C-alpha positions in Angstrom: -124.1 -57.4 29.1 -122.8 -53.6 30.1 -121.2 -51.7 27.2 -117.3 -50.9 28.5 -116.0 -49.4 25.3 -114.7 -46.0 24.7 -116.9 -45.1 21.6 -116.4 -42.1 19.0 -118.0 -42.0 15.8 -116.2 -40.5 12.7 -118.2 -39.3 9.5 -116.6 -39.3 6.0 -116.6 -36.8 3.8 -115.7 -35.9 0.1 -116.7 -36.2 -3.6 -118.6 -39.3 -5.1 -116.2 -42.1 -6.2 -113.3 -40.8 -4.2 -113.2 -44.3 -2.5 -114.8 -43.4 0.8 -116.9 -46.9 1.0 -114.0 -49.1 -0.1 -111.9 -47.3 2.4 -114.2 -47.7 5.2 -114.3 -51.7 4.0 -110.8 -52.0 3.8 -110.7 -50.4 7.4 -113.5 -52.5 9.0 -114.2 -55.6 7.0 -118.0 -54.3 6.4 -119.3 -53.1 3.3 -121.6 -50.2 3.9 -123.0 -49.9 0.7 -126.5 -52.2 1.6 -129.2 -51.2 -0.9 -129.7 -53.3 -3.9 -130.0 -49.8 -5.8 -126.6 -48.8 -4.2 -124.9 -52.4 -5.4 -126.0 -52.1 -9.1 -125.0 -48.4 -9.7 -121.8 -48.8 -7.2 -122.4 -45.3 -5.6 -123.6 -44.7 -1.8 -126.8 -43.3 -2.0 -127.7 -43.7 1.9 -126.0 -43.6 5.0 -123.9 -46.5 5.9 -122.7 -48.1 9.0 -119.4 -49.7 9.9 -117.0 -49.9 13.1 -113.7 -51.8 14.2 -112.0 -51.9 17.5 -108.7 -50.9 18.7 -107.0 -51.1 22.2 -106.4 -48.0 23.8 -102.7 -47.0 25.5 -104.7 -48.0 28.4 -105.7 -51.1 27.2 -109.2 -50.8 27.3 -111.2 -51.6 24.2 -112.1 -48.2 21.8 -114.5 -48.7 19.3 -114.4 -46.4 16.1 -117.5 -46.6 14.6 -118.3 -44.6 11.0 -121.0 -43.0 9.2 -120.4 -43.4 5.5 -121.9 -40.9 3.7 -122.8 -40.3 0.0 -120.6 -38.1 -2.1 -122.6 -37.2 -5.1 -124.4 -33.8 -4.8 -128.0 -35.2 -5.2 -127.7 -37.0 -2.1 -126.6 -34.0 -0.3 -129.5 -33.8 1.9 -128.6 -37.8 3.2 -124.8 -36.7 3.8 -126.1 -34.2 6.3 -128.4 -36.1 7.9 -125.0 -38.5 9.2 -122.5 -36.2 9.1 -125.1 -33.8 11.9 -123.8 -36.3 14.7 -120.5 -37.3 14.4 -117.5 -36.0 16.4 -114.7 -35.9 13.9 -114.2 -36.4 10.3 -112.3 -38.3 7.7 -111.7 -36.6 4.7 -111.1 -38.6 1.5 -109.7 -37.3 -1.6 -109.0 -39.5 -4.7 -105.1 -39.2 -5.5 -106.2 -39.4 -9.6 -108.7 -36.3 -9.3 -107.6 -34.4 -6.3 -110.0 -31.9 -4.7 -113.9 -31.7 -6.5 -116.7 -29.6 -6.3 -118.2 -32.0 -3.4 -114.7 -32.0 -1.6 -115.1 -28.2 -0.9 -118.8 -28.3 0.0 -118.4 -31.1 2.1 -115.5 -29.6 4.4 -117.6 -26.4 4.4 -120.4 -28.3 5.8 -117.9 -30.0 8.4 -116.9 -26.7 9.9 -120.3 -25.3 9.8 -121.3 -28.3 11.8 -118.7 -27.1 14.3 -116.5 -30.3 14.0 -113.2 -29.7 15.0 -111.2 -32.6 14.8 -110.1 -35.0 11.8 -107.7 -36.4 9.2 -107.7 -36.1 5.6 -107.0 -39.6 3.2 -105.7 -39.7 -0.1 -107.0 -42.7 -2.0 -105.9 -44.6 -4.6 -102.5 -43.7 -4.1 -101.2 -46.6 -6.2 -103.1 -45.4 -9.4 -100.8 -42.4 -10.0 -97.0 -41.8 -9.8 -95.1 -40.5 -7.0 -94.8 -37.1 -8.4 -98.7 -36.9 -9.0 -99.1 -38.0 -5.6 -96.8 -34.8 -4.3 -98.7 -32.7 -6.6 -102.2 -33.8 -5.6 -101.1 -33.9 -1.8 -99.5 -30.1 -2.0 -103.2 -29.1 -4.0 -104.9 -30.6 -0.8 -102.7 -29.0 1.9 -103.8 -25.7 0.0 -107.3 -26.3 0.2 -107.1 -27.1 4.0 -105.6 -23.8 4.9 -107.2 -22.1 7.6 -110.0 -25.3 8.1 -110.0 -28.0 11.3 -107.8 -30.3 9.2 -104.9 -28.2 9.4 -104.6 -27.7 13.2 -102.7 -29.6 15.3 -100.6 -31.4 12.6 -103.5 -33.5 11.1 -102.0 -35.6 8.7 -102.9 -36.1 5.1 -102.3 -39.8 4.3 -101.9 -41.5 1.0 -103.4 -44.9 1.4 -104.6 -48.0 -1.3 -107.4 -50.2 0.0 -106.6 -52.4 -3.1 -102.7 -53.0 -1.8 -103.4 -52.2 1.7 -100.6 -49.8 1.6 -101.3 -47.1 4.1 -103.8 -49.2 6.1 -102.0 -49.0 9.5 -101.2 -45.9 9.0 -104.4 -44.7 8.7 -105.7 -46.8 11.9 -102.8 -45.6 13.9 -104.2 -41.8 13.5 -107.6 -42.8 13.9 -106.5 -44.1 17.5 -104.7 -40.8 17.8 -108.0 -38.5 16.4 -110.4 -40.9 18.9 -108.2 -40.1 21.9 -108.3 -36.6 21.2 -112.3 -36.2 20.4 -114.2 -34.4 22.5 -117.0 -37.1 23.6 -120.5 -36.4 24.7 -121.4 -33.3 27.6 -122.3 -36.0 30.6 -124.7 -33.0 32.0 -126.9 -32.7 29.0 -130.0 -34.5 29.0 -130.4 -37.8 26.6 -131.2 -37.1 23.1 -131.1 -39.9 20.3 -131.6 -38.4 16.4 -132.7 -41.0 14.4 -131.1 -41.7 11.2 -132.9 -45.4 10.5 -136.1 -47.2 10.9 -136.8 -50.7 10.1 -138.7 -54.1 11.1 -137.0 -57.0 12.4 -139.0 -60.2 12.1 -140.0 -61.2 16.0 -139.1 -57.9 17.5 -141.0 -55.3 15.5 -139.7 -51.7 15.2 -135.9 -50.6 15.4 -134.4 -47.7 15.2 -130.7 -46.5 14.9 -128.4 -43.7 15.6 -126.0 -41.8 17.4 -126.2 -41.4 21.3 -125.7 -37.5 21.6 -125.8 -37.2 25.5 -127.1 -38.8 28.5 -127.8 -42.7 28.6 -130.4 -45.2 27.5 -131.4 -48.2 29.9 -133.0 -51.4 29.0 -136.7 -50.8 29.9 -136.7 -47.4 29.7 -140.0 -45.6 28.7 -138.8 -42.5 26.2 -140.9 -40.0 24.2 -140.4 -40.1 20.5 -140.8 -36.0 19.2 -142.1 -34.3 17.3 -145.2 -36.5 18.5 -145.0 -36.8 21.9 -145.1 -40.6 21.7 -144.1 -42.9 24.7 -142.0 -46.0 23.8 -140.3 -48.8 25.8 -136.7 -49.8 25.3 -137.2 -53.2 24.8 -133.7 -54.2 23.8 -130.3 -52.2 22.9 -127.7 -52.9 20.7 -124.1 -51.4 19.9 -122.3 -53.1 16.4 -124.6 -56.2 17.0 -123.7 -56.6 20.8 -126.7 -56.8 22.7 -126.1 -53.9 25.8 -128.0 -53.1 29.3 -127.3 -49.6 28.6 -125.3 -47.4 26.2 -123.2 -44.5 27.0 -123.0 -40.9 24.8 -121.2 -41.1 21.3 -122.0 -44.7 20.5 -123.8 -46.1 17.6 -127.3 -47.4 18.7 -129.9 -49.8 17.6 -132.9 -49.3 19.8 -135.8 -52.3 19.6 -139.0 -50.0 20.1 -142.2 -51.5 21.9 -145.4 -49.3 21.4 -145.1 -48.0 18.4 -145.5 -49.3 15.0 -142.2 -49.1 12.4 -144.7 -47.2 10.0 -144.9 -44.2 12.8 -141.2 -43.8 13.2 -139.1 -42.1 10.5 -135.8 -40.3 10.4 -135.4 -36.8 11.9 -137.4 -38.0 15.1 -135.3 -37.9 18.3 -135.5 -40.0 21.0 -135.8 -38.2 25.0 -136.7 -38.5 28.5 -140.4 -37.9 29.2 -141.2 -34.2 29.8 -137.9 -32.9 28.9 -136.5 -31.3 26.0 -139.5 -30.7 23.3 -139.7 -29.8 19.3 -139.6 -26.3 18.5 -140.2 -24.2 15.3 -139.1 -20.5 16.5 -135.5 -20.2 17.3 -132.8 -17.4 17.6 -129.3 -18.4 16.4 -125.9 -17.1 15.0 -125.2 -17.7 11.3 -122.0 -17.5 9.3 -122.4 -16.7 5.6 -120.0 -18.9 3.4 -117.7 -16.5 1.7 -119.2 -18.2 -1.9 -122.9 -17.6 -0.8 -124.9 -14.8 -2.1 -126.0 -12.2 0.0 -128.8 -13.4 2.2 -132.3 -11.0 2.9 -134.9 -10.9 5.4 -137.5 -13.7 5.1 -135.6 -15.3 2.7 -136.8 -19.3 2.9 -134.2 -21.8 2.6 -133.9 -25.6 3.5 -132.8 -26.2 7.0 -130.6 -29.1 7.9 -129.9 -30.0 12.3 -128.6 -33.5 12.7 -130.9 -36.0 11.2 -133.8 -33.5 10.4 -134.6 -31.1 7.4 -136.8 -28.9 6.7 -138.0 -25.1 5.1 -137.2 -21.9 7.2 -137.6 -18.8 6.8 -134.9 -16.1 7.9 -135.9 -12.9 9.8 -133.0 -10.5 10.3 -133.3 -8.0 13.4 -132.5 -5.1 11.5 -133.8 -6.1 8.1 -130.3 -5.0 6.4 -129.0 -8.2 4.2 -126.0 -10.7 5.3 -123.2 -10.1 3.3 -120.7 -13.2 2.3 -118.1 -14.1 4.9 -120.2 -12.4 7.7 -121.7 -13.7 11.1 -125.3 -12.2 12.0 -127.6 -12.9 14.8 -131.1 -13.5 13.5 -134.5 -15.6 13.9 -135.3 -18.5 12.1 -139.0 -19.9 12.1 -138.9 -23.6 11.1 -141.8 -25.2 8.9 -141.7 -27.9 10.8 -140.6 -28.5 14.4 -137.5 -30.0 15.3 -135.8 -31.0 19.1 -133.1 -28.2 19.3 -131.1 -27.3 22.3 -128.5 -23.9 22.6 -125.4 -24.9 21.2 -126.5 -27.0 18.5 -125.3 -26.5 15.0 -127.2 -26.5 11.8 -126.3 -26.0 7.9 -128.6 -23.5 5.4 -128.9 -24.4 2.2 -130.8 -22.4 -0.9 -133.1 -24.2 -3.3 -131.9 -22.4 -6.2 -129.0 -23.0 -7.5 -129.1 -26.1 -4.9 -126.0 -25.0 -2.9 -124.9 -24.8 1.1 -124.5 -21.3 1.8 -123.8 -21.0 5.6 -124.5 -22.5 9.1 -124.5 -21.8 12.8 -125.2 -22.6 16.3 -128.6 -22.1 17.9 -128.4 -19.5 20.8 -132.0 -19.9 22.0 -134.7 -22.6 21.3 -137.6 -20.5 23.2 -137.5 -17.1 22.6 -139.8 -14.7 24.7 -142.6 -13.6 23.0 -143.8 -9.8 22.7 -139.8 -8.9 23.6 -138.7 -5.9 21.8 -136.3 -6.5 19.0 -133.2 -4.2 20.6 -133.7 -6.0 24.0 -133.6 -9.4 22.7 -130.6 -8.7 20.2 -128.7 -7.1 23.4 -129.5 -10.1 25.3 -128.5 -12.8 22.4 -125.1 -10.7 22.1 -124.5 -11.2 25.8 -125.9 -14.8 26.1 -123.2 -16.0 22.9 -120.3 -14.8 25.0 -121.4 -16.2 28.1 -120.2 -19.1 30.0 -123.0 -22.1 30.9 -123.2 -20.5 34.4 -123.7 -16.9 33.0 -126.0 -18.0 30.6 -128.5 -19.9 33.2 -128.3 -16.4 35.0 -129.3 -14.4 31.8 -132.2 -17.2 31.4 -133.3 -16.3 35.1 -132.9 -12.6 34.8 -134.6 -12.9 31.4 -138.1 -14.1 33.6 -138.1 -10.8 35.9 -140.5 -11.3 39.0 -142.5 -14.4 37.2 -138.8 -16.4 37.5 -138.1 -20.1 36.0 -138.5 -23.1 37.3 -135.6 -25.9 37.4 -137.7 -28.2 35.0 -138.6 -25.4 32.4 -134.9 -24.0 32.7 -133.5 -28.2 31.8 -135.8 -28.0 29.0 -134.3 -24.7 27.9 -130.9 -25.3 28.3 -130.8 -29.2 27.7 -128.9 -29.6 31.1 -129.6 -32.3 33.8 -131.4 -30.5 36.9 -128.6 -31.9 39.0 -126.3 -29.9 36.4 -128.0 -26.5 36.6 -128.4 -26.9 40.8 -124.4 -27.1 40.4 -123.9 -24.7 38.0 -126.2 -22.0 39.7 -124.8 -23.0 43.8 -122.0 -20.6 43.7 -124.8 -17.7 42.6 -127.3 -18.9 45.4 -124.7 -18.6 48.2 -123.5 -15.1 47.1 -127.3 -14.0 46.6 -127.4 -13.2 43.1 -130.3 -15.9 42.6 -132.8 -17.1 45.1 -134.4 -20.5 45.1 -137.9 -20.4 46.1 -139.8 -23.4 47.3 -137.1 -25.8 46.1 -137.8 -25.5 42.2 -138.2 -21.7 41.1 -135.6 -19.4 40.4 -135.6 -15.8 40.9 -132.8 -12.9 40.3 -131.8 -10.7 43.4 -132.5 -7.9 40.6 -136.2 -9.3 40.1 -136.6 -9.9 44.1 -135.6 -6.4 45.0 -137.9 -5.1 41.9 -141.0 -7.4 43.8 -140.3 -5.6 47.0 -140.2 -2.4 45.5 -143.7 -3.2 44.2 -145.4 -4.1 47.3 -143.7 -1.3 49.3 -144.4 1.1 47.0 -148.1 0.2 46.8 -147.9 0.4 50.5 -146.6 3.9 50.9 -149.0 5.0 48.3 -152.3 3.7 49.6 -154.1 3.4 52.6 -152.3 2.4 55.8 -152.9 -0.9 55.9 -154.0 -3.6 53.1 -155.7 -6.9 53.1 -152.7 -9.5 51.4 -155.0 -10.7 48.9 -155.7 -7.2 46.9 -151.9 -6.1 47.5 -150.9 -9.6 45.4 -153.4 -8.5 42.9 -152.5 -4.8 42.6 -148.6 -6.3 42.3 -149.4 -8.7 39.8 -146.7 -10.6 41.5 -147.2 -14.7 41.5 -148.4 -16.1 45.0 -144.9 -18.3 45.4 -142.7 -14.8 44.6 -145.4 -12.5 46.3 -145.6 -14.9 49.3 -141.5 -15.2 49.9 -140.8 -11.3 49.3 -143.5 -10.2 51.7 -142.2 -12.7 54.3 -138.4 -11.5 53.6 -140.3 -7.7 54.1 -141.6 -8.9 57.4 -138.3 -10.2 58.9 -136.6 -7.1 57.9 -139.0 -5.5 59.5 -140.0 -3.1 57.0 -143.7 -4.3 56.5 -145.7 -5.6 59.7 -148.6 -8.2 59.0 -151.7 -8.6 61.4 -154.3 -10.9 60.3 -153.6 -11.2 56.7 -153.3 -7.3 56.5 -150.0 -5.7 55.8 -149.0 -2.2 56.6 -145.7 -0.3 56.5 -143.2 -0.2 59.7 -143.3 3.5 60.6 -139.5 3.1 61.8 -138.5 1.7 58.3 -140.7 4.3 56.6 -138.2 7.2 58.4 -135.4 5.4 57.3 -136.4 6.1 53.5 -135.5 9.6 53.7 -131.8 8.5 54.7 -131.8 5.8 51.7 -132.8 8.8 49.3 -129.9 10.5 50.8 -127.4 7.4 49.7 -128.9 6.7 46.2 -128.2 10.6 45.6 -124.5 10.1 46.7 -124.0 7.1 44.9 -125.2 8.2 41.3 -123.2 11.6 42.0 -120.1 9.8 42.4 -120.8 7.8 39.3 -121.6 10.7 37.3 -118.7 12.7 38.5 -115.9 9.2 37.6 -117.3 9.3 33.9 -116.4 6.7 32.0 -113.8 5.4 34.7 -116.1 4.4 36.8 -115.1 3.2 40.3 -116.0 -0.8 41.7 -119.0 -1.7 43.6 -116.6 -2.3 46.2 -114.6 0.4 46.2 -117.6 2.9 46.1 -118.9 1.3 49.1 -115.6 1.8 50.9 -115.6 5.4 49.8 -119.2 6.1 51.0 -119.0 4.1 54.2 -121.6 1.6 53.2 -121.6 -2.0 53.8 -121.5 -4.6 50.5 -124.6 -5.9 50.6 -126.3 -2.2 51.0 -124.4 -0.9 48.3 -125.4 -3.6 46.1 -128.9 -3.3 46.6 -128.7 0.4 46.1 -127.1 0.1 43.1 -129.7 -2.2 41.7 -131.9 0.2 42.4 -130.1 2.7 40.1 -129.6 0.4 37.7 -133.7 -0.4 37.7 -134.0 3.7 37.2 -131.6 3.5 34.4 -129.3 6.2 36.2 -126.4 3.9 35.8 -125.8 0.9 33.1 -123.8 -2.4 33.6 -121.3 -3.0 31.4 -121.5 -7.3 31.5 -120.2 -7.7 34.8 -121.6 -6.8 38.6 -118.8 -4.5 39.4 -118.7 -2.2 36.5 -121.4 0.2 36.5 -121.2 3.7 34.0 -123.9 6.5 34.8 -126.1 7.2 31.8 -125.0 11.0 31.3 -121.3 9.6 30.4 -122.8 7.1 28.0 -125.0 9.8 26.0 -122.1 12.2 25.9 -119.7 9.3 24.1 -122.5 8.1 21.6 -122.5 12.3 20.9 -119.0 12.1 20.8 -119.1 9.0 18.3 -121.9 10.1 16.2 -119.2 12.2 13.8 -117.2 8.9 13.1 -120.0 7.0 11.6 -119.0 5.0 8.9 -115.4 4.4 10.1 -113.4 1.6 11.8 -111.5 2.0 15.1 -109.2 -0.5 16.9 -108.9 -0.8 20.8 -105.7 1.7 20.8 -107.9 4.5 18.7 -110.8 4.1 21.2 -108.3 4.4 24.7 -107.0 7.4 23.1 -110.2 9.0 22.1 -111.4 8.2 25.5 -108.7 8.4 27.8 -109.4 4.8 29.1 -107.1 2.3 30.2 -107.8 -1.4 28.7 -109.7 -2.3 32.2 -112.6 0.3 31.3 -112.1 0.5 27.3 -112.7 -3.4 26.8 -115.7 -3.5 28.7 -117.3 -0.5 27.0 -116.8 -1.6 23.8 -118.5 -5.1 24.3 -121.3 -3.0 25.2 -121.4 -0.7 22.1 -121.3 -3.9 20.4 -124.2 -5.3 22.2 -126.1 -1.9 21.5 -125.4 -2.2 17.6 -123.7 1.4 18.1 -120.3 -0.4 16.8 -120.0 -3.7 15.4 -116.9 -6.0 15.7 -114.9 -6.4 12.3 -111.8 -8.5 13.2 -109.5 -6.5 15.2 -111.4 -3.2 14.4 -114.9 -2.1 14.6 -117.3 -0.4 12.5 -119.1 2.7 14.0 -122.6 2.6 13.1 
């Protein structure tokens, strides 16, 4: 039987004893409190799961699944394990108590995890008077101001699970919520964080979780990470119904063979073999809550992502403490490895006094070792504002002349190789990136740098040199060296005879002409100051074809004569930038807006915006709302 349902997973949120479990039971007919201790104490301790089906406007069945989380502050780690994988939230507030501490903390957690859709339900509406209900509704709406639960006319619905009043209105709003909730990324590799494991007699190990992305099929071989343990999918179910395959955003039970149930635990992730792997060092963007204390360099915190939890050490790039309510890029070292990819959300909690202080998203799960901090920070600032295609280009450029294989790029980004090929195809066509041997991506700048390394050696050394020795001297990988050398031969810059390379004399003579062209381009950028012409414009003015112009511009960029502002068309001479830096020195500590910056520099908005973004990346300015602080 194949799963044809559209699914959405909604997490409950709210204070203890505000009726989350009772409401889910009224909506689905399923009691999510399954543990004896939960029955005895009448509170939710661990995660509970339930679902119901409702026809979509098109007539196809839509399954709404609930992850019911505990509301008590002592079980917040279980709440986080459930909320990390949901698509939307249902905030529950009891009419007889109103907004309480865990209401606020759960709401903060949902926001930090990037949940952008939800509804608010006021339970126990039958236990208060109409005027009290109006008062608590008003107080809730005040609490929700500025959050995702006040956008798109998200409703606040009174309901009584005891009498059934309001349940149909809640079901109708849940349908609307499910239809507007974004489903899993179809370009992403399969990942399923595990939230529960148990043994079923006659079947063995069974795990459950929410399938974040990709497809899982019966009979498929997967890996359990951390651990790289190969397992086979013996069977699949969604809410008790057997399936041959399951789609993203589904609650799934997987019967595994090849592993004992004692070897599987919450926090592990099912992935395709040899794709994404657990990591223990990540670069991230973090938002600190207004109510949080300042966060210091080397602080130790609890790190929660999906169903995983571990201790983490915080490393701030400029060592300056993060103030409450601000956003910063930082590096985090995890005490235990977790499967993470760019874009994944997480929550940070302090141990004592216990509480949520912030959270954010992963920017890079595979930081390059031995990189200068300033260069890494500038790269991350670019990365966080880039489209998926631009992020791929940044990762290719970061590897310089080594390049990066499609397989490694897939593991770094969490994207299927087919999706990467699709994203990078336009860049291959226009020559910004080259594909070597069908698998290795290298940037145009890196190819030019490799060609420069080869020709420089040939021009500086003996008239001819063995190719094996030349490759050793340039320290290029065999694939890149062979590709670039063959390109130079085709362009009649280098000639090969009996595995010996030498420079074409005719091309050597043309280098003098190129030197003159480089000087003319540099002079044009210098004369233009901050209002530099586009590459196409300058090529036309100097009577150069665009291909040659871009090649020469890359040489000047590599020599740090000119600096790229974030696009392949806007470059500024380094002397003009130095003059601007000197102009900003007396203004350190003051705030400046776009209008004031335009007045100061005499630039139009076309130049001012990219230049300000460059100054942000260089940490000469820092954006604060609509203004920038000059550092």
